[in-house]
C-alpha positions as protocol buffer text, in pm:
chain_id: "A"
residue {
  index: 1
  type: MET
  ca { x: 543 y: 667 z: 1135 }
}
residue {
  index: 2
  type: TYR
  ca { x: 256 y: 687 z: 1380 }
}
residue {
  index: 3
  type: LEU
  ca { x: -37 y: 450 z: 1346 }
}
residue {
  index: 4
  type: MET
  ca { x: -393 y: 581 z: 1347 }
}
residue {
  index: 5
  type: ASP
  ca { x: -555 y: 271 z: 1494 }
}
residue {
  index: 6
  type: TRP
  ca { x: -278 y: 78 z: 1664 }
}
residue {
  index: 7
  type: TYR
  ca { x: -484 y: -182 z: 1843 }
}
residue {
  index: 8
  type: SER
  ca { x: -716 y: -247 z: 1550 }
}
residue {
  index: 9
  type: SER
  ca { x: -418 y: -339 z: 1333 }
}
residue {
  index: 10
  type: LEU
  ca { x: -293 y: -576 z: 1603 }
}
residue {
  index: 11
  type: ARG
  ca { x: -621 y: -761 z: 1620 }
}
residue {
  index: 12
  type: LEU
  ca { x: -626 y: -802 z: 1242 }
}
residue {
  index: 13
  type: ALA
  ca { x: -274 y: -940 z: 1242 }
}
residue {
  index: 14
  type: GLY
  ca { x: -347 y: -1233 z: 1471 }
}
residue {
  index: 15
  type: ASP
  ca { x: -53 y: -1473 z: 1483 }
}
residue {
  index: 16
  type: SER
  ca { x: 83 y: -1383 z: 1140 }
}
residue {
  index: 17
  type: PHE
  ca { x: 448 y: -1284 z: 1110 }
}
residue {
  index: 18
  type: SER
  ca { x: 400 y: -1180 z: 749 }
}
residue {
  index: 19
  type: ALA
  ca { x: 213 y: -852 z: 804 }
}
residue {
  index: 20
  type: ALA
  ca { x: 328 y: -551 z: 604 }
}
residue {
  index: 21
  type: ARG
  ca { x: 669 y: -432 z: 711 }
}
residue {
  index: 22
  type: ALA
  ca { x: 852 y: -105 z: 666 }
}
residue {
  index: 23
  type: PRO
  ca { x: 1082 y: -80 z: 361 }
}
residue {
  index: 24
  type: ARG
  ca { x: 1413 y: -249 z: 424 }
}
residue {
  index: 25
  type: ALA
  ca { x: 1763 y: -184 z: 300 }
}
residue {
  index: 26
  type: SER
  ca { x: 2078 y: -390 z: 310 }
}
residue {
  index: 27
  type: PHE
  ca { x: 2372 y: -239 z: 493 }
}
residue {
  index: 28
  type: GLU
  ca { x: 2628 y: -433 z: 293 }
}
residue {
  index: 29
  type: SER
  ca { x: 2875 y: -254 z: 67 }
}
residue {
  index: 30
  type: GLY
  ca { x: 2709 y: -95 z: -232 }
}
residue {
  index: 31
  type: ALA
  ca { x: 2357 y: -146 z: -95 }
}
residue {
  index: 32
  type: ALA
  ca { x: 2083 y: 108 z: -33 }
}
residue {
  index: 33
  type: SER
  ca { x: 2154 y: 398 z: 199 }
}
residue {
  index: 34
  type: VAL
  ca { x: 1943 y: 550 z: 476 }
}
residue {
  index: 35
  type: SER
  ca { x: 1787 y: 793 z: 230 }
}
residue {
  index: 36
  type: ASP
  ca { x: 1642 y: 499 z: 32 }
}
residue {
  index: 37
  type: TRP
  ca { x: 1407 y: 400 z: 315 }
}
residue {
  index: 38
  type: GLY
  ca { x: 1298 y: 745 z: 429 }
}
residue {
  index: 39
  type: ALA
  ca { x: 1354 y: 928 z: 755 }
}
residue {
  index: 40
  type: PRO
  ca { x: 1490 y: 703 z: 1032 }
}
residue {
  index: 41
  type: ALA
  ca { x: 1277 y: 637 z: 1337 }
}
residue {
  index: 42
  type: ILE
  ca { x: 1593 y: 710 z: 1538 }
}
residue {
  index: 43
  type: LYS
  ca { x: 1918 y: 862 z: 1420 }
}
residue {
  index: 44
  type: ALA
  ca { x: 2223 y: 903 z: 1644 }
}
residue {
  index: 45
  type: THR
  ca { x: 2522 y: 1097 z: 1512 }
}
residue {
  index: 46
  type: ALA
  ca { x: 2865 y: 1109 z: 1679 }
}
residue {
  index: 47
  type: ILE
  ca { x: 2718 y: 1021 z: 2019 }
}
residue {
  index: 48
  type: ALA
  ca { x: 2966 y: 1022 z: 2308 }
}
residue {
  index: 49
  type: LYS
  ca { x: 2916 y: 969 z: 2681 }
}
residue {
  index: 50
  type: SER
  ca { x: 3152 y: 969 z: 2979 }
}
residue {
  index: 51
  type: PHE
  ca { x: 3108 y: 878 z: 3345 }
}
residue {
  index: 52
  type: GLY
  ca { x: 3357 y: 997 z: 3606 }
}
residue {
  index: 53
  type: GLY
  ca { x: 3609 y: 1094 z: 3343 }
}
residue {
  index: 54
  type: SER
  ca { x: 3588 y: 753 z: 3172 }
}
residue {
  index: 55
  type: LEU
  ca { x: 3472 y: 751 z: 2810 }
}
residue {
  index: 56
  type: VAL
  ca { x: 3192 y: 493 z: 2786 }
}
residue {
  index: 57
  type: LEU
  ca { x: 3062 y: 562 z: 2434 }
}
residue {
  index: 58
  type: ASP
  ca { x: 3250 y: 727 z: 2150 }
}
residue {
  index: 59
  type: ALA
  ca { x: 3150 y: 832 z: 1798 }
}
residue {
  index: 60
  type: ILE
  ca { x: 2829 y: 628 z: 1781 }
}
residue {
  index: 61
  type: ASP
  ca { x: 2656 y: 667 z: 1445 }
}
residue {
  index: 62
  type: LEU
  ca { x: 2332 y: 469 z: 1426 }
}
residue {
  index: 63
  type: ALA
  ca { x: 2014 y: 488 z: 1221 }
}
residue {
  index: 64
  type: VAL
  ca { x: 1712 y: 270 z: 1301 }
}
residue {
  index: 65
  type: ARG
  ca { x: 1460 y: 208 z: 1026 }
}
residue {
  index: 66
  type: PRO
  ca { x: 1088 y: 268 z: 1090 }
}
residue {
  index: 67
  type: GLY
  ca { x: 929 y: -63 z: 1189 }
}
residue {
  index: 68
  type: GLU
  ca { x: 1264 y: -236 z: 1236 }
}
residue {
  index: 69
  type: ILE
  ca { x: 1363 y: -470 z: 1517 }
}
residue {
  index: 70
  type: LEU
  ca { x: 1723 y: -384 z: 1605 }
}
residue {
  index: 71
  type: ALA
  ca { x: 1938 y: -576 z: 1854 }
}
residue {
  index: 72
  type: LEU
  ca { x: 2233 y: -423 z: 2040 }
}
residue {
  index: 73
  type: ILE
  ca { x: 2487 y: -686 z: 2143 }
}
residue {
  index: 74
  type: GLY
  ca { x: 2838 y: -687 z: 2288 }
}
residue {
  index: 75
  type: PRO
  ca { x: 3033 y: -778 z: 2601 }
}
residue {
  index: 76
  type: SER
  ca { x: 2968 y: -627 z: 2943 }
}
residue {
  index: 77
  type: GLY
  ca { x: 3103 y: -275 z: 2964 }
}
residue {
  index: 78
  type: CYS
  ca { x: 3061 y: -188 z: 2597 }
}
residue {
  index: 79
  type: GLY
  ca { x: 2786 y: 67 z: 2670 }
}
residue {
  index: 80
  type: LYS
  ca { x: 2479 y: -114 z: 2533 }
}
residue {
  index: 81
  type: SER
  ca { x: 2247 y: -7 z: 2816 }
}
residue {
  index: 82
  type: THR
  ca { x: 2397 y: 343 z: 2821 }
}
residue {
  index: 83
  type: LEU
  ca { x: 2321 y: 379 z: 2451 }
}
residue {
  index: 84
  type: LEU
  ca { x: 1967 y: 249 z: 2503 }
}
residue {
  index: 85
  type: ASN
  ca { x: 1916 y: 503 z: 2782 }
}
residue {
  index: 86
  type: ILE
  ca { x: 2032 y: 781 z: 2550 }
}
residue {
  index: 87
  type: LEU
  ca { x: 1795 y: 663 z: 2275 }
}
residue {
  index: 88
  type: SER
  ca { x: 1510 y: 667 z: 2528 }
}
residue {
  index: 89
  type: GLY
  ca { x: 1577 y: 1021 z: 2644 }
}
residue {
  index: 90
  type: LEU
  ca { x: 1653 y: 906 z: 2999 }
}
residue {
  index: 91
  type: LEU
  ca { x: 2016 y: 1007 z: 2956 }
}
residue {
  index: 92
  type: SER
  ca { x: 2169 y: 1297 z: 2764 }
}
residue {
  index: 93
  type: PRO
  ca { x: 2482 y: 1246 z: 2554 }
}
residue {
  index: 94
  type: ASP
  ca { x: 2790 y: 1457 z: 2622 }
}
residue {
  index: 95
  type: ALA
  ca { x: 2841 y: 1506 z: 2250 }
}
residue {
  index: 96
  type: GLY
  ca { x: 2661 y: 1432 z: 1926 }
}
residue {
  index: 97
  type: GLU
  ca { x: 2298 y: 1453 z: 1823 }
}
residue {
  index: 98
  type: LEU
  ca { x: 1995 y: 1231 z: 1864 }
}
residue {
  index: 99
  type: VAL
  ca { x: 1696 y: 1269 z: 1630 }
}
residue {
  index: 100
  type: ILE
  ca { x: 1362 y: 1097 z: 1697 }
}
residue {
  index: 101
  type: ASP
  ca { x: 1118 y: 1066 z: 1407 }
}
residue {
  index: 102
  type: GLY
  ca { x: 1286 y: 1357 z: 1230 }
}
residue {
  index: 103
  type: THR
  ca { x: 1291 y: 1585 z: 1537 }
}
residue {
  index: 104
  type: PRO
  ca { x: 1602 y: 1662 z: 1745 }
}
residue {
  index: 105
  type: ALA
  ca { x: 1564 y: 1493 z: 2083 }
}
residue {
  index: 106
  type: ARG
  ca { x: 1596 y: 1823 z: 2270 }
}
residue {
  index: 107
  type: GLN
  ca { x: 1285 y: 1943 z: 2083 }
}
residue {
  index: 108
  type: PHE
  ca { x: 1095 y: 1614 z: 2074 }
}
residue {
  index: 109
  type: ASP
  ca { x: 777 y: 1646 z: 2281 }
}
residue {
  index: 110
  type: ASP
  ca { x: 606 y: 1312 z: 2230 }
}
residue {
  index: 111
  type: TRP
  ca { x: 809 y: 1088 z: 2464 }
}
residue {
  index: 112
  type: ARG
  ca { x: 488 y: 914 z: 2571 }
}
residue {
  index: 113
  type: ARG
  ca { x: 505 y: 727 z: 2241 }
}
residue {
  index: 114
  type: VAL
  ca { x: 840 y: 581 z: 2354 }
}
residue {
  index: 115
  type: ALA
  ca { x: 810 y: 280 z: 2588 }
}
residue {
  index: 116
  type: TYR
  ca { x: 1094 y: 128 z: 2791 }
}
residue {
  index: 117
  type: MET
  ca { x: 1087 y: -231 z: 2918 }
}
residue {
  index: 118
  type: PHE
  ca { x: 1353 y: -289 z: 3185 }
}
residue {
  index: 119
  type: GLN
  ca { x: 1541 y: -605 z: 3277 }
}
residue {
  index: 120
  type: GLU
  ca { x: 1340 y: -627 z: 3600 }
}
residue {
  index: 121
  type: ASP
  ca { x: 962 y: -629 z: 3566 }
}
residue {
  index: 122
  type: ARG
  ca { x: 931 y: -352 z: 3831 }
}
residue {
  index: 123
  type: LEU
  ca { x: 571 y: -440 z: 3912 }
}
residue {
  index: 124
  type: LEU
  ca { x: 428 y: -256 z: 4210 }
}
residue {
  index: 125
  type: PRO
  ca { x: 328 y: -522 z: 4468 }
}
residue {
  index: 126
  type: TRP
  ca { x: 42 y: -314 z: 4609 }
}
residue {
  index: 127
  type: ARG
  ca { x: -127 y: -281 z: 4269 }
}
residue {
  index: 128
  type: THR
  ca { x: -328 y: -541 z: 4082 }
}
residue {
  index: 129
  type: VAL
  ca { x: -216 y: -657 z: 3739 }
}
residue {
  index: 130
  type: ARG
  ca { x: -466 y: -421 z: 3576 }
}
residue {
  index: 131
  type: ASP
  ca { x: -348 y: -123 z: 3780 }
}
residue {
  index: 132
  type: ASN
  ca { x: 18 y: -203 z: 3711 }
}
residue {
  index: 133
  type: VAL
  ca { x: -51 y: -202 z: 3339 }
}
residue {
  index: 134
  type: ALA
  ca { x: -240 y: 127 z: 3366 }
}
residue {
  index: 135
  type: PHE
  ca { x: 31 y: 291 z: 3576 }
}
residue {
  index: 136
  type: GLY
  ca { x: 214 y: 448 z: 3282 }
}
residue {
  index: 137
  type: LEU
  ca { x: -107 y: 611 z: 3164 }
}
residue {
  index: 138
  type: GLU
  ca { x: -164 y: 811 z: 3480 }
}
residue {
  index: 139
  type: SER
  ca { x: 82 y: 1085 z: 3387 }
}
residue {
  index: 140
  type: ALA
  ca { x: -117 y: 1140 z: 3067 }
}
residue {
  index: 141
  type: ARG
  ca { x: -417 y: 1232 z: 3286 }
}
residue {
  index: 142
  type: LEU
  ca { x: -650 y: 1013 z: 3090 }
}
residue {
  index: 143
  type: PRO
  ca { x: -994 y: 945 z: 3239 }
}
residue {
  index: 144
  type: LEU
  ca { x: -1010 y: 637 z: 3459 }
}
residue {
  index: 145
  type: ALA
  ca { x: -1239 y: 455 z: 3215 }
}
residue {
  index: 146
  type: GLU
  ca { x: -995 y: 513 z: 2928 }
}
residue {
  index: 147
  type: ARG
  ca { x: -697 y: 395 z: 3136 }
}
residue {
  index: 148
  type: ARG
  ca { x: -882 y: 77 z: 3225 }
}
residue {
  index: 149
  type: ARG
  ca { x: -988 y: 19 z: 2865 }
}
residue {
  index: 150
  type: ARG
  ca { x: -631 y: 52 z: 2741 }
}
residue {
  index: 151
  type: ALA
  ca { x: -504 y: -174 z: 3019 }
}
residue {
  index: 152
  type: ALA
  ca { x: -763 y: -435 z: 2926 }
}
residue {
  index: 153
  type: ASP
  ca { x: -665 y: -412 z: 2559 }
}
residue {
  index: 154
  type: ALA
  ca { x: -296 y: -453 z: 2644 }
}
residue {
  index: 155
  type: LEU
  ca { x: -362 y: -750 z: 2873 }
}
residue {
  index: 156
  type: SER
  ca { x: -568 y: -912 z: 2598 }
}
residue {
  index: 157
  type: LEU
  ca { x: -275 y: -873 z: 2358 }
}
residue {
  index: 158
  type: VAL
  ca { x: -46 y: -1072 z: 2588 }
}
residue {
  index: 159
  type: GLY
  ca { x: -315 y: -1324 z: 2686 }
}
residue {
  index: 160
  type: LEU
  ca { x: -354 y: -1220 z: 3051 }
}
residue {
  index: 161
  type: GLU
  ca { x: -703 y: -1072 z: 3063 }
}
residue {
  index: 162
  type: ALA
  ca { x: -807 y: -1354 z: 3298 }
}
residue {
  index: 163
  type: VAL
  ca { x: -563 y: -1241 z: 3570 }
}
residue {
  index: 164
  type: ALA
  ca { x: -636 y: -868 z: 3560 }
}
residue {
  index: 165
  type: ASP
  ca { x: -741 y: -869 z: 3927 }
}
residue {
  index: 166
  type: ALA
  ca { x: -447 y: -1080 z: 4049 }
}
residue {
  index: 167
  type: TRP
  ca { x: -153 y: -947 z: 4250 }
}
residue {
  index: 168
  type: PRO
  ca { x: 207 y: -963 z: 4125 }
}
residue {
  index: 169
  type: HIS
  ca { x: 312 y: -1218 z: 4388 }
}
residue {
  index: 170
  type: GLU
  ca { x: 53 y: -1460 z: 4251 }
}
residue {
  index: 171
  type: LEU
  ca { x: 214 y: -1469 z: 3906 }
}
residue {
  index: 172
  type: SER
  ca { x: 490 y: -1682 z: 3756 }
}
residue {
  index: 173
  type: GLY
  ca { x: 803 y: -1519 z: 3618 }
}
residue {
  index: 174
  type: GLY
  ca { x: 676 y: -1551 z: 3263 }
}
residue {
  index: 175
  type: MET
  ca { x: 341 y: -1396 z: 3352 }
}
residue {
  index: 176
  type: ARG
  ca { x: 515 y: -1107 z: 3527 }
}
residue {
  index: 177
  type: SER
  ca { x: 718 y: -1044 z: 3210 }
}
residue {
  index: 178
  type: ARG
  ca { x: 395 y: -1044 z: 3011 }
}
residue {
  index: 179
  type: VAL
  ca { x: 248 y: -787 z: 3249 }
}
residue {
  index: 180
  type: ALA
  ca { x: 559 y: -570 z: 3205 }
}
residue {
  index: 181
  type: LEU
  ca { x: 522 y: -599 z: 2828 }
}
residue {
  index: 182
  type: ALA
  ca { x: 152 y: -511 z: 2852 }
}
residue {
  index: 183
  type: ARG
  ca { x: 241 y: -204 z: 3060 }
}
residue {
  index: 184
  type: SER
  ca { x: 477 y: -92 z: 2783 }
}
residue {
  index: 185
  type: LEU
  ca { x: 213 y: -155 z: 2516 }
}
residue {
  index: 186
  type: ALA
  ca { x: -63 y: 29 z: 2703 }
}
residue {
  index: 187
  type: VAL
  ca { x: 85 y: 365 z: 2605 }
}
residue {
  index: 188
  type: ARG
  ca { x: 52 y: 258 z: 2240 }
}
residue {
  index: 189
  type: PRO
  ca { x: 415 y: 325 z: 2157 }
}
residue {
  index: 190
  type: THR
  ca { x: 565 y: 371 z: 1815 }
}
residue {
  index: 191
  type: LEU
  ca { x: 907 y: 295 z: 1965 }
}
residue {
  index: 192
  type: LEU
  ca { x: 965 y: 12 z: 2213 }
}
residue {
  index: 193
  type: LEU
  ca { x: 1303 y: -11 z: 2390 }
}
residue {
  index: 194
  type: MET
  ca { x: 1392 y: -324 z: 2588 }
}
residue {
  index: 195
  type: ASP
  ca { x: 1696 y: -380 z: 2812 }
}
residue {
  index: 196
  type: GLU
  ca { x: 1748 y: -758 z: 2841 }
}
residue {
  index: 197
  type: PRO
  ca { x: 1383 y: -804 z: 2944 }
}
residue {
  index: 198
  type: PHE
  ca { x: 1383 y: -1184 z: 2919 }
}
residue {
  index: 199
  type: SER
  ca { x: 1727 y: -1267 z: 3058 }
}
residue {
  index: 200
  type: ARG
  ca { x: 1588 y: -1402 z: 3387 }
}
residue {
  index: 201
  type: LEU
  ca { x: 1339 y: -1639 z: 3229 }
}
residue {
  index: 202
  type: ASP
  ca { x: 1387 y: -2009 z: 3167 }
}
residue {
  index: 203
  type: PRO
  ca { x: 1452 y: -2104 z: 2801 }
}
residue {
  index: 204
  type: GLU
  ca { x: 1098 y: -2224 z: 2730 }
}
residue {
  index: 205
  type: THR
  ca { x: 933 y: -1913 z: 2873 }
}
residue {
  index: 206
  type: ARG
  ca { x: 1187 y: -1689 z: 2698 }
}
residue {
  index: 207
  type: SER
  ca { x: 1096 y: -1853 z: 2368 }
}
residue {
  index: 208
  type: GLN
  ca { x: 728 y: -1787 z: 2436 }
}
residue {
  index: 209
  type: MET
  ca { x: 804 y: -1421 z: 2501 }
}
residue {
  index: 210
  type: HIS
  ca { x: 995 y: -1401 z: 2173 }
}
residue {
  index: 211
  type: ASP
  ca { x: 684 y: -1525 z: 1995 }
}
residue {
  index: 212
  type: GLU
  ca { x: 474 y: -1265 z: 2176 }
}
residue {
  index: 213
  type: VAL
  ca { x: 704 y: -980 z: 2074 }
}
residue {
  index: 214
  type: LEU
  ca { x: 713 y: -1092 z: 1710 }
}
residue {
  index: 215
  type: ARG
  ca { x: 336 y: -1138 z: 1695 }
}
residue {
  index: 216
  type: ILE
  ca { x: 267 y: -795 z: 1841 }
}
residue {
  index: 217
  type: HIS
  ca { x: 532 y: -629 z: 1627 }
}
residue {
  index: 218
  type: ALA
  ca { x: 392 y: -786 z: 1310 }
}
residue {
  index: 219
  type: GLY
  ca { x: 56 y: -626 z: 1376 }
}
residue {
  index: 220
  type: SER
  ca { x: 172 y: -285 z: 1498 }
}
residue {
  index: 221
  type: GLY
  ca { x: 471 y: -198 z: 1282 }
}
residue {
  index: 222
  type: MET
  ca { x: 632 y: -27 z: 1581 }
}
residue {
  index: 223
  type: THR
  ca { x: 1009 y: 16 z: 1594 }
}
residue {
  index: 224
  type: VAL
  ca { x: 1186 y: -205 z: 1849 }
}
residue {
  index: 225
  type: VAL
  ca { x: 1540 y: -167 z: 1984 }
}
residue {
  index: 226
  type: PHE
  ca { x: 1659 y: -416 z: 2243 }
}
residue {
  index: 227
  type: VAL
  ca { x: 1977 y: -502 z: 2433 }
}
residue {
  index: 228
  type: THR
  ca { x: 2078 y: -864 z: 2482 }
}
residue {
  index: 229
  type: HIS
  ca { x: 2378 y: -1081 z: 2570 }
}
residue {
  index: 230
  type: ASP
  ca { x: 2206 y: -1379 z: 2410 }
}
residue {
  index: 231
  type: MET
  ca { x: 2320 y: -1425 z: 2049 }
}
residue {
  index: 232
  type: GLU
  ca { x: 2040 y: -1672 z: 1981 }
}
residue {
  index: 233
  type: GLU
  ca { x: 1781 y: -1422 z: 2103 }
}
residue {
  index: 234
  type: ALA
  ca { x: 1931 y: -1153 z: 1879 }
}
residue {
  index: 235
  type: VAL
  ca { x: 1915 y: -1374 z: 1569 }
}
residue {
  index: 236
  type: VAL
  ca { x: 1563 y: -1501 z: 1640 }
}
residue {
  index: 237
  type: LEU
  ca { x: 1414 y: -1156 z: 1699 }
}
residue {
  index: 238
  type: ALA
  ca { x: 1610 y: -896 z: 1507 }
}
residue {
  index: 239
  type: ASP
  ca { x: 1602 y: -765 z: 1152 }
}
residue {
  index: 240
  type: ARG
  ca { x: 1948 y: -621 z: 1212 }
}
residue {
  index: 241
  type: ILE
  ca { x: 2215 y: -662 z: 1479 }
}
residue {
  index: 242
  type: VAL
  ca { x: 2459 y: -393 z: 1590 }
}
residue {
  index: 243
  type: ARG
  ca { x: 2766 y: -526 z: 1774 }
}
residue {
  index: 244
  type: LEU
  ca { x: 2950 y: -296 z: 2011 }
}
residue {
  index: 245
  type: VAL
  ca { x: 3301 y: -335 z: 2151 }
}
residue {
  index: 246
  type: PRO
  ca { x: 3427 y: -177 z: 2475 }
}
residue {
  index: 247
  type: ARG
  ca { x: 3681 y: 76 z: 2604 }
}
residue {
  index: 248
  type: PRO
  ca { x: 3531 y: 297 z: 2478 }
}
residue {
  index: 249
  type: GLY
  ca { x: 3204 y: 160 z: 2348 }
}
residue {
  index: 250
  type: ARG
  ca { x: 3188 y: 186 z: 1971 }
}
residue {
  index: 251
  type: ILE
  ca { x: 3015 y: 5 z: 1686 }
}
residue {
  index: 252
  type: ALA
  ca { x: 3224 y: -281 z: 1546 }
}
residue {
  index: 253
  type: GLU
  ca { x: 2977 y: -408 z: 1284 }
}
residue {
  index: 254
  type: GLU
  ca { x: 2619 y: -423 z: 1167 }
}
residue {
  index: 255
  type: VAL
  ca { x: 2472 y: -757 z: 1063 }
}
residue {
  index: 256
  type: ASP
  ca { x: 2162 y: -758 z: 842 }
}
residue {
  index: 257
  type: LEU
  ca { x: 1933 y: -1061 z: 881 }
}
residue {
  index: 258
  type: ASP
  ca { x: 1682 y: -976 z: 609 }
}
residue {
  index: 259
  type: ASP
  ca { x: 1778 y: -1288 z: 417 }
}
residue {
  index: 260
  type: LEU
  ca { x: 1686 y: -1514 z: 709 }
}
residue {
  index: 261
  type: PRO
  ca { x: 1312 y: -1591 z: 685 }
}
residue {
  index: 262
  type: ARG
  ca { x: 1075 y: -1603 z: 979 }
}
residue {
  index: 263
  type: PRO
  ca { x: 982 y: -1781 z: 1192 }
}
residue {
  index: 264
  type: ARG
  ca { x: 1341 y: -1855 z: 1295 }
}
residue {
  index: 265
  type: ILE
  ca { x: 1384 y: -2181 z: 1480 }
}
residue {
  index: 266
  type: PRO
  ca { x: 1710 y: -2187 z: 1682 }
}
residue {
  index: 267
  type: THR
  ca { x: 1781 y: -2547 z: 1581 }
}
residue {
  index: 268
  type: ASP
  ca { x: 1750 y: -2474 z: 1207 }
}
residue {
  index: 269
  type: ALA
  ca { x: 2087 y: -2493 z: 1033 }
}
residue {
  index: 270
  type: ASP
  ca { x: 2086 y: -2138 z: 893 }
}
residue {
  index: 271
  type: VAL
  ca { x: 1982 y: -1984 z: 1225 }
}
residue {
  index: 272
  type: ALA
  ca { x: 2234 y: -2188 z: 1423 }
}
residue {
  index: 273
  type: GLU
  ca { x: 2512 y: -2088 z: 1181 }
}
residue {
  index: 274
  type: ARG
  ca { x: 2435 y: -1714 z: 1223 }
}
residue {
  index: 275
  type: VAL
  ca { x: 2444 y: -1759 z: 1599 }
}
residue {
  index: 276
  type: ARG
  ca { x: 2776 y: -1942 z: 1574 }
}
residue {
  index: 277
  type: GLN
  ca { x: 2927 y: -1668 z: 1358 }
}
residue {
  index: 278
  type: LEU
  ca { x: 2825 y: -1398 z: 1606 }
}
residue {
  index: 279
  type: ARG
  ca { x: 2969 y: -1592 z: 1898 }
}
residue {
  index: 280
  type: VAL
  ca { x: 3299 y: -1638 z: 1717 }
}
residue {
  index: 281
  type: ARG
  ca { x: 3329 y: -1265 z: 1647 }
}
residue {
  index: 282
  type: SER
  ca { x: 3217 y: -1151 z: 1992 }
}
């Protein structure tokens, strides 16, 4: 589900979390199936991956709805980041099939619409903020003026247009994370993948980044899949949570959060109870 005017829709959305969302379906027994909400943005079938003879992922079946925010949780060693790398196309599975927007991954030719935000911000110290944000656009061979325009738009989305000429070492940790997010948004993705991108931030800054992600998602309708160890982060951000267990990594359960309204305040009783339940089962 590609958007014709991605940035225009973001500007219209403002700070609203109630923008139009993709059709949703419950994954509880007897509820709607994948076919009820159309073709998945991502579909993984019987995915398996081994490293050095050790089976890391086994029989992973996963469908991600268009416009959904999906969290991958589980203990260290359960293969969360490996699965995210497979979904991004950075890593090939040993078995199974991955389909992106209805196209088998081996035939998919629009990987520029897939953005990956790593745990580290990976900003280049010799580039200004603006040039760091524009870095991912260089491989697309866009004209310099267009790269700068997109970088400026992305920086405006995360509220950093005033520091476009600053250097990475001049920024706080939260600002660096915003620059990394802007770099991911500059390619105008329809699919955003994030591997624990806020784990190194203090709680207050992490909460601010959660608000940024939700605000931008509400206006764009892009699909988001992220890895986290933080149960509270998963409940605050996600529409659905997939919990993996290790040795080998496999899906233990899927938790639908559609009945939990936004915005979700961690101290609210319903939110805190969902977090508690996840922690007990993990």
